[in-house]
N, C-alpha and C positions, 0 to 999 in steps of 0.2 A: 774891220772896223776896228780902230782901238779903242778898248773900253767897253767893247760889247760880249766880254767873255761870258759863258754861262757856267753858272754852278751848280754841279750834278752832284746830289747826293744818293749814296747808297738808300736811304731810307725812303726817299722820294721815288725812287724807281720800283721799289720793291712794293709801295703802295700803289704805281701804277700796273704792275704786274697781278697785285691781287684784284684790280678792277677788271682787267682783262681776263683772268680767270672765272670770275663771276659773269661776265657777258659771256663767255665760253660754254659755262655750265648751264646758264638760262637758254641758250640757242641749243643746247643738246637734249634738255628737259622738253623744252616745244616741241621739237621733232620726234621725241619719243612718244608724245601723247595722241595716240590715234583718235580722232573724231572730236578733237578738242579745238577750242578757240573757235569757233563756228566756221570752220573750214570745212565741215563734211567728211572729214579722213583724208582730205587731199591737201597735201602740204609741198604741192610741187608746182612749177610754173607751166601752163600749157604749150604742147609743141608748136603751135605758131607764135610762140614769143609774145603774147599777150600778158603783162604784168597787171598785177592789182595797182591801185593808187599808192599803199605804202611799200610796195616794191619798187616802183618809180621813184619815189622820193629818196630811199634809201640808195638806189643807183645812182640818182643824180647828186647825191651827198659824196658818195664813195668816188665817182668820177672828177667832182671838184675839188676832193681833198688829192687824191693822184696828182691832178694838172698840177696844183699848187706845189705841192711837193717835188714833182720834178722841175718845175721851173727854180724854185729854190736852190735845189741841188746843182741845177746847171749854171747857177748864179754864184755858187760858193756861198749861199746864205744859210748857214745851219742853223739859225736862231730862229 
């Protein structure tokens, strides 16, 4: 579409990188903490494929984001 160019600044992408790094570090910290966060030391999903409510929510949001990104890329909508 004409006029829908995206302005991409290096400062903005660096801010996104810092945010992603914070998420990465928080997840690493939570996985290193044995017995923390009310899980009884078990931080993995059961073998039967049962997910906790937060796990289901995260997986649902991730699947929706993947679906929307694929549809946008296939339609050449990069914004």
